[in-house]
C-alpha positions as CSV (number, residue, x, y, z in Angstrom):
1,X,34.7,-9.7,-118.7
2,X,33.8,-7.0,-121.1
3,X,34.8,-9.1,-124.1
4,X,32.5,-11.9,-123.1
5,X,29.7,-9.5,-122.5
6,X,30.2,-8.0,-126.0
7,X,30.1,-11.5,-127.6
8,X,27.0,-12.3,-125.6
9,X,25.2,-9.2,-126.7
10,X,26.2,-9.7,-130.3
11,X,24.9,-13.3,-130.2
12,X,21.7,-12.1,-128.6
13,X,21.1,-9.8,-131.6
14,X,20.8,-12.9,-133.8
15,X,19.0,-15.4,-131.5
16,X,16.6,-13.3,-129.5
17,X,13.0,-13.9,-130.4
18,X,13.9,-16.8,-132.7
19,X,15.8,-14.7,-135.1
20,X,18.8,-17.0,-134.9
21,X,16.6,-20.0,-135.8
22,X,15.1,-18.1,-138.7
23,X,18.6,-17.2,-140.1
24,X,19.8,-20.7,-139.7
25,X,16.9,-22.5,-141.2
26,X,14.9,-20.3,-143.6
27,X,17.7,-18.3,-145.2
28,X,15.7,-15.1,-145.3
29,X,16.4,-13.3,-148.6
30,X,15.7,-9.7,-147.6
31,X,18.2,-8.3,-150.1
32,X,17.5,-5.0,-151.8
33,X,20.4,-3.7,-153.8
34,X,18.4,-0.5,-154.5
35,X,19.4,1.3,-151.3
36,X,18.1,4.8,-150.9
37,X,20.7,5.7,-148.2
38,X,23.6,7.6,-149.8
39,X,25.7,7.3,-146.6
40,X,25.2,3.8,-145.2
41,X,26.3,2.9,-141.7
42,X,30.0,1.8,-141.7
43,X,30.8,-1.9,-141.8
44,X,34.1,-2.8,-140.2
45,X,35.8,-5.7,-141.8
46,X,38.9,-7.6,-140.8
47,X,41.0,-9.6,-143.2
48,X,42.7,-13.0,-142.5
49,X,44.9,-13.7,-145.4
50,X,46.3,-10.9,-147.6
51,X,47.9,-12.8,-150.4
52,X,46.9,-12.5,-154.0
53,X,43.2,-13.5,-153.4
54,X,42.9,-11.5,-150.2
55,X,44.2,-8.3,-151.8
56,X,41.9,-8.8,-154.7
57,X,39.0,-9.0,-152.3
58,X,40.3,-6.0,-150.4
59,X,40.5,-3.9,-153.6
60,X,36.9,-4.8,-154.5
61,X,35.6,-4.3,-151.0
62,X,37.0,-0.8,-150.8
63,X,34.9,0.2,-153.8
64,X,31.8,-0.2,-151.7
65,X,30.6,2.8,-149.6
66,X,30.9,2.8,-145.8
67,X,33.7,0.3,-145.5
68,X,36.4,0.4,-142.7
69,X,39.3,-2.1,-142.5
70,X,40.8,-1.8,-139.0
71,X,42.8,-5.0,-138.9
72,X,44.8,-7.3,-141.2
73,X,46.3,-10.7,-140.5
74,X,48.9,-12.7,-142.4
75,X,52.1,-14.5,-141.4
76,X,53.8,-13.0,-144.5
77,X,55.0,-9.4,-143.7
78,X,55.4,-8.7,-147.4
79,X,51.7,-9.5,-148.1
80,X,50.7,-7.4,-145.1
81,X,52.8,-4.5,-146.5
82,X,51.1,-4.7,-149.9
83,X,47.6,-4.7,-148.3
84,X,48.5,-1.7,-146.2
85,X,49.6,0.1,-149.3
86,X,46.1,-0.6,-150.8
87,X,44.4,0.9,-147.8
88,X,46.7,3.9,-147.8
89,X,45.9,4.6,-151.4
90,X,42.2,4.4,-150.5
91,X,42.8,7.0,-147.7
92,X,41.9,4.5,-145.0
93,X,43.6,4.7,-141.5
94,X,46.6,2.4,-141.1
95,X,45.2,-0.9,-139.9
96,X,46.7,-3.0,-137.0
97,X,48.6,-5.9,-138.4
98,X,48.8,-9.4,-136.9
99,X,51.8,-11.4,-138.3
100,X,53.5,-13.3,-135.4
101,X,52.3,-16.9,-136.0
102,X,49.6,-19.1,-137.5
103,X,47.2,-18.7,-134.6
104,X,47.6,-14.9,-134.1
105,X,44.4,-14.5,-136.1
106,X,42.6,-15.3,-132.8
107,X,43.8,-12.0,-131.4
108,X,42.3,-10.2,-134.4
109,X,39.0,-11.9,-133.6
110,X,39.0,-10.6,-130.1
111,X,38.7,-7.0,-131.4
112,X,35.4,-5.2,-130.6
113,X,35.7,-3.0,-133.7
114,X,34.9,-5.7,-136.3
115,X,31.5,-6.6,-137.7
116,X,32.8,-9.2,-140.2
117,X,35.9,-11.1,-141.2
118,X,37.0,-12.2,-144.7
119,X,39.1,-15.3,-144.8
120,X,41.4,-15.9,-147.8
121,X,44.0,-18.4,-146.5
122,X,45.2,-21.9,-147.6
123,X,42.3,-24.4,-147.6
124,X,43.2,-26.2,-144.4
125,X,42.6,-23.1,-142.4
126,X,39.2,-22.2,-143.8
127,X,37.0,-24.2,-141.4
128,X,38.9,-23.5,-138.1
129,X,39.1,-19.8,-138.9
130,X,35.4,-19.6,-139.9
131,X,34.4,-21.4,-136.8
132,X,36.4,-19.1,-134.6
133,X,35.0,-16.1,-136.4
134,X,31.4,-17.2,-135.7
135,X,32.2,-17.9,-132.1
136,X,33.6,-14.4,-131.8
137,X,30.2,-13.0,-132.9
138,X,31.4,-11.8,-136.3
139,X,30.0,-12.5,-139.8
140,X,32.3,-15.0,-141.5
141,X,33.1,-14.7,-145.2
142,X,35.3,-17.6,-146.1
143,X,36.9,-18.5,-149.4
144,X,36.3,-21.7,-151.3
145,X,36.1,-24.5,-150.4
146,X,34.8,-23.7,-146.9
147,X,35.6,-27.2,-145.6
148,X,37.7,-30.2,-146.6
149,X,35.8,-33.0,-144.9
150,X,32.3,-33.9,-143.9
151,X,33.3,-33.4,-140.3
152,X,34.5,-29.9,-141.0
153,X,31.2,-29.2,-142.8
154,X,29.3,-30.2,-139.7
155,X,31.6,-28.0,-137.6
156,X,30.5,-25.0,-139.7
157,X,26.8,-25.9,-139.4
158,X,26.9,-26.7,-135.7
159,X,28.7,-23.5,-134.9
160,X,26.3,-21.4,-136.9
161,X,23.3,-23.0,-135.2
162,X,24.9,-22.6,-131.7
163,X,25.8,-19.0,-132.2
164,X,23.2,-17.7,-134.6
165,X,26.1,-16.0,-136.6
166,X,26.0,-16.3,-140.4
167,X,28.8,-17.9,-142.3
168,X,29.0,-17.5,-146.1
169,X,31.4,-19.3,-148.5
170,X,32.5,-16.7,-151.1
171,X,31.4,-18.8,-154.0
172,X,31.5,-16.0,-156.7
173,X,30.3,-18.1,-159.7
174,X,26.8,-18.2,-158.1
175,X,26.7,-14.5,-158.8
176,X,27.8,-14.6,-162.5
177,X,25.5,-12.6,-164.7
178,X,24.7,-15.5,-167.1
179,X,24.1,-17.9,-164.2
180,X,21.6,-15.6,-162.6
181,X,19.8,-15.0,-165.9
182,X,19.5,-18.8,-166.3
183,X,18.1,-18.9,-162.7
184,X,15.5,-16.4,-163.6
185,X,14.5,-18.5,-166.6
186,X,14.3,-21.7,-164.4
187,X,12.1,-20.0,-161.9
188,X,9.8,-18.8,-164.7
189,X,9.4,-22.3,-166.0
190,X,11.1,-21.9,-169.4
191,X,13.0,-25.1,-169.0
192,X,10.0,-27.0,-167.6
193,X,11.1,-29.2,-164.7
194,X,14.9,-29.4,-164.4
195,X,16.1,-33.0,-164.1
196,X,19.8,-32.9,-164.8
197,X,22.9,-30.6,-164.7
198,X,26.5,-31.0,-165.7
199,X,29.2,-28.7,-164.2
200,X,33.0,-28.6,-164.0
201,X,36.1,-26.7,-162.9
202,X,38.4,-27.2,-165.8
203,X,41.7,-25.2,-165.9
204,X,45.3,-26.3,-166.1
205,X,46.6,-24.9,-162.7
206,X,49.9,-26.9,-162.5
207,X,52.2,-24.1,-163.5
208,X,50.8,-21.2,-161.5
209,X,48.6,-22.4,-158.7
210,X,49.9,-25.7,-157.4
211,X,53.5,-24.9,-158.4
212,X,55.1,-21.6,-159.4
213,X,56.6,-20.8,-162.9
214,X,60.0,-22.0,-161.7
215,X,58.6,-25.3,-160.7
216,X,58.7,-24.8,-156.9
217,X,55.8,-26.3,-154.9
218,X,53.2,-23.9,-153.6
219,X,50.9,-24.7,-150.7
220,X,48.3,-26.3,-152.9
221,X,50.7,-28.9,-154.3
222,X,50.7,-30.7,-150.9
223,X,47.1,-31.7,-151.4
224,X,47.8,-33.3,-154.7
225,X,50.5,-35.5,-153.1
226,X,48.3,-36.6,-150.1
227,X,44.7,-36.9,-151.5
228,X,42.8,-38.3,-154.5
229,X,39.4,-36.4,-154.6
230,X,37.7,-33.4,-156.2
231,X,39.8,-30.8,-154.5
232,X,37.9,-27.8,-155.9
233,X,34.2,-28.5,-156.5
234,X,32.4,-25.3,-155.4
235,X,32.8,-23.1,-158.5
236,X,31.1,-25.8,-160.6
237,X,28.2,-26.4,-158.1
238,X,27.5,-22.8,-157.2
239,X,24.8,-22.0,-159.7
240,X,23.6,-25.5,-159.9
241,X,22.4,-25.5,-156.3
242,X,19.9,-22.7,-157.0
243,X,18.9,-24.1,-160.4
244,X,17.9,-27.4,-158.7
245,X,16.5,-25.9,-155.4
246,X,19.0,-27.9,-153.4
247,X,18.4,-27.5,-149.6
248,X,15.0,-25.9,-150.4
249,X,12.8,-28.5,-152.0
250,X,15.5,-31.1,-152.8
251,X,18.7,-32.4,-151.3
252,X,21.8,-34.4,-152.3
253,X,21.2,-38.1,-151.6
254,X,24.2,-40.1,-152.8
255,X,27.5,-39.4,-154.5
256,X,29.7,-41.7,-156.6
257,X,33.2,-40.6,-157.8
258,X,35.8,-42.0,-160.1
259,X,39.3,-40.8,-160.8
260,X,41.7,-41.3,-163.6
261,X,45.4,-42.1,-163.1
262,X,47.7,-39.2,-162.3
263,X,49.8,-38.4,-165.4
264,X,49.4,-34.7,-166.1
265,X,51.6,-33.2,-163.3
266,X,54.6,-35.5,-164.1
267,X,54.3,-34.9,-167.8
268,X,54.1,-31.1,-167.2
269,X,57.5,-31.1,-165.5
270,X,59.1,-33.4,-168.1
271,X,57.8,-31.0,-170.8
272,X,58.7,-27.7,-169.1
273,X,61.9,-28.7,-167.4
274,X,63.8,-32.1,-167.6
275,X,62.8,-35.7,-167.1
276,X,64.8,-36.0,-163.8
277,X,63.3,-32.9,-162.2
278,X,62.3,-33.9,-158.6
279,X,58.6,-33.0,-159.3
280,X,58.6,-34.9,-162.5
281,X,59.5,-38.1,-160.6
282,X,57.3,-37.4,-157.6
283,X,54.3,-39.7,-156.9
284,X,50.9,-37.8,-156.8
285,X,47.8,-39.4,-155.4
286,X,45.5,-37.0,-157.2
287,X,44.0,-38.3,-160.4
288,X,44.0,-35.9,-163.3
289,X,40.2,-36.1,-163.8
290,X,37.6,-36.8,-161.1
291,X,34.0,-37.3,-162.1
292,X,31.3,-37.3,-159.5
293,X,27.7,-38.3,-159.9
294,X,25.1,-37.0,-157.5
295,X,21.6,-38.3,-157.2
296,X,19.2,-36.1,-155.4
297,X,16.3,-37.0,-153.1
298,X,13.8,-36.0,-155.8
299,X,15.4,-38.1,-158.5
300,X,17.6,-35.4,-160.3
301,X,21.2,-36.0,-161.2
302,X,24.3,-33.9,-161.4
303,X,27.7,-34.6,-163.0
304,X,30.6,-32.7,-161.4
305,X,34.1,-32.7,-163.0
306,X,37.5,-31.8,-161.4
307,X,40.0,-31.1,-164.2
308,X,43.0,-29.0,-163.1
309,X,46.1,-30.9,-164.1
310,X,45.9,-31.4,-167.9
311,X,46.5,-28.8,-170.6
312,X,43.2,-26.9,-170.9
313,X,42.0,-23.3,-171.0
314,X,39.5,-22.2,-168.4
315,X,36.1,-23.9,-168.8
316,X,33.1,-24.6,-166.5
317,X,30.9,-26.6,-168.9
318,X,27.6,-25.8,-167.3
319,X,24.6,-27.6,-168.8
320,X,21.0,-27.8,-167.6
321,X,18.3,-30.1,-169.0
322,X,14.6,-29.9,-168.3
323,X,11.4,-31.3,-169.6
324,X,10.9,-28.2,-171.9
325,X,14.5,-27.3,-172.9
326,X,18.3,-27.3,-172.5
327,X,20.9,-24.7,-171.8
328,X,24.6,-25.2,-172.7
329,X,27.1,-22.6,-171.4
330,X,30.0,-23.8,-173.6
331,X,27.9,-23.1,-176.7
332,X,26.4,-20.0,-175.2
333,X,23.2,-21.5,-176.6
334,X,19.9,-23.0,-175.6
335,X,16.9,-24.8,-177.0
336,X,13.3,-24.3,-175.7
337,X,10.5,-26.4,-177.1
338,X,7.9,-23.6,-176.7
339,X,10.1,-20.7,-177.9
340,X,13.0,-21.7,-180.1
341,X,12.3,-20.8,-183.8
342,X,13.7,-24.0,-185.3
343,X,12.9,-27.6,-184.4
344,X,15.9,-29.2,-182.6
345,X,18.3,-26.4,-183.4
346,X,20.4,-24.4,-180.9
347,X,19.8,-20.6,-180.7
348,X,22.0,-18.0,-179.1
349,X,21.6,-17.3,-175.4
350,X,22.4,-13.6,-175.8
351,X,18.8,-12.4,-176.4
352,X,17.7,-14.3,-173.3
353,X,20.5,-12.8,-171.2
354,X,19.1,-9.4,-172.0
355,X,15.5,-10.4,-171.5
356,X,16.0,-12.3,-168.2
357,X,18.9,-10.3,-166.7
358,X,18.7,-10.5,-163.0
359,X,17.8,-7.2,-161.1
360,X,21.0,-7.4,-159.1
361,X,23.0,-7.0,-162.3
362,X,20.8,-4.4,-163.9
363,X,21.6,-2.0,-161.0
364,X,25.4,-2.5,-160.8
365,X,26.6,-3.3,-164.4
366,X,28.6,-0.2,-165.1
367,X,30.2,0.1,-161.6
368,X,31.1,-3.6,-161.4
369,X,32.8,-4.3,-164.7
370,X,36.2,-3.0,-163.6
371,X,36.5,-5.5,-160.7
372,X,37.5,-9.1,-160.4
373,X,36.0,-12.0,-162.3
374,X,33.8,-9.8,-164.6
375,X,32.1,-8.1,-161.7
376,X,31.0,-11.2,-159.8
377,X,33.3,-10.4,-156.9
378,X,31.8,-6.9,-156.6
379,X,28.2,-8.2,-156.6
380,X,29.1,-11.0,-154.1
381,X,30.8,-8.6,-151.7
382,X,28.1,-6.0,-152.1
383,X,25.4,-8.5,-151.0
384,X,27.5,-9.9,-148.2
385,X,28.2,-6.4,-146.8
386,X,24.5,-5.6,-147.1
387,X,23.6,-8.6,-145.0
388,X,26.2,-7.6,-142.4
389,X,24.9,-4.0,-142.3
390,X,21.2,-5.1,-142.0
391,X,22.0,-8.1,-139.7
392,X,20.2,-10.5,-142.1
393,X,21.1,-13.9,-143.5
394,X,23.9,-13.9,-146.1
395,X,22.9,-14.7,-149.7
396,X,24.7,-18.0,-149.5
397,X,24.1,-19.6,-146.2
398,X,26.0,-22.1,-144.1
399,X,23.9,-25.0,-145.4
400,X,24.7,-24.4,-149.0
401,X,28.3,-23.7,-148.1
402,X,28.6,-27.1,-146.4
403,X,26.8,-28.9,-149.2
404,X,29.1,-27.6,-151.9
405,X,32.2,-28.2,-149.8
406,X,31.2,-31.7,-148.7
407,X,32.0,-33.0,-152.2
408,X,35.7,-32.7,-151.3
409,X,35.5,-35.3,-148.6
410,X,32.7,-37.4,-150.1
411,X,34.5,-37.8,-153.4
412,X,37.6,-38.9,-151.7
413,X,35.6,-41.4,-149.6
414,X,33.9,-42.9,-152.7
415,X,37.2,-43.2,-154.7
416,X,38.9,-44.9,-151.7
417,X,36.0,-47.4,-151.6
418,X,36.4,-48.4,-155.3
419,X,33.9,-45.8,-156.6
420,X,31.1,-47.1,-154.4
421,X,28.2,-44.7,-153.7
422,X,28.3,-42.8,-150.4
423,X,25.5,-41.2,-148.6
424,X,25.4,-37.4,-148.6
425,X,24.7,-35.7,-145.2
426,X,21.6,-33.6,-144.8
427,X,23.0,-30.5,-143.3
428,X,19.5,-29.0,-143.0
429,X,18.4,-31.9,-140.8
430,X,15.3,-32.6,-142.9
431,X,14.2,-29.0,-143.3
432,X,15.0,-29.0,-147.0
433,X,11.5,-30.4,-147.4
434,X,9.9,-27.2,-146.2
435,X,12.6,-24.5,-146.7
436,X,11.8,-22.0,-149.6
437,X,14.3,-20.8,-152.2
438,X,16.0,-17.6,-150.9
439,X,19.2,-17.1,-153.1
440,X,18.7,-14.2,-155.5
441,X,15.0,-14.0,-154.7
442,X,14.0,-10.3,-155.2
């Protein structure tokens, strides 16, 4: 069949001559944002999921040169209509829409006019859709988390290694300007040897994410009823993986998680509505705060916090400690024993941000600021599309995507076992010992 032949040829582009193995296991950096080509080759992207997040990604993607969007998929016709309007305003041809049922996305994947697919659907669909996308020979860009269990993480890794097709979790906080500047400083040795990090995803999401403003359940609320785990650990871990050279010199060894009781959701409904509101009386398995402790193979430690159900403005609480200094994102401050002017006193991070600004940001600062999440989405998609265009590895590879996502399932397992330590899988199959850092290496 012609379709089978097309998939075989596309797969051969990745695996011939060992290229597939190189993509899978060395995560070739190869990213140059300083392209001299004013008219790049078109990259054809399909979208699965055109809700709020999908349309945000679509708007950002269309700001990049050489983008074509031939196909959209969503079971909500209204969401499809809004996405079509975005494309019309961008003077793109009207895309073909797939809306019939939950598995109609597989028809989209059969198309021969797609190079990549972006997936922005409810969490439970991320892994099956990303797996099917790789099997169809198309680059997969999947929203966070990429998987909800260790088994699903292995499905992503195994499929990537079998097909040679890259899969990137769209973990945008890895691309934040401040986080990349800190990474520059780490790699230049300003903090000495990094031994510990703290990170969190802290934001009260009860009244707009898990439920709507009127108190109706949205799709995310079902996870709070059924599970007790860190539901959303990737934004916190994103920059930490590169700071600590995880999967390229070090690896997660064990994880221990503990959860508080679940009080915040019920109290939120009592406070906002009435004590006998159905969601005020409902039983939720999800604890309000989940704290996970990771020990790495090389003796480093990470504290990861889930905090999405109690009143709190947005906060990530990144902190890095090394033998020569400490960085605290909440304070926007640091202390370096060889550079800070006052003994044991914090100093502002701002001068260091300017001095150690990452080259990626230096070249896109003005054009990126009008896009989502302070420009991180723009940079993330720019680098993803460049990898697709050049047929290189994506900046975040499947191994890092699986490692970050594995905390969902591992934290639930540890909590269910009375907060006993659980072993972390080695998705690189031992190659973390020899793999070299690739993310944001220029």
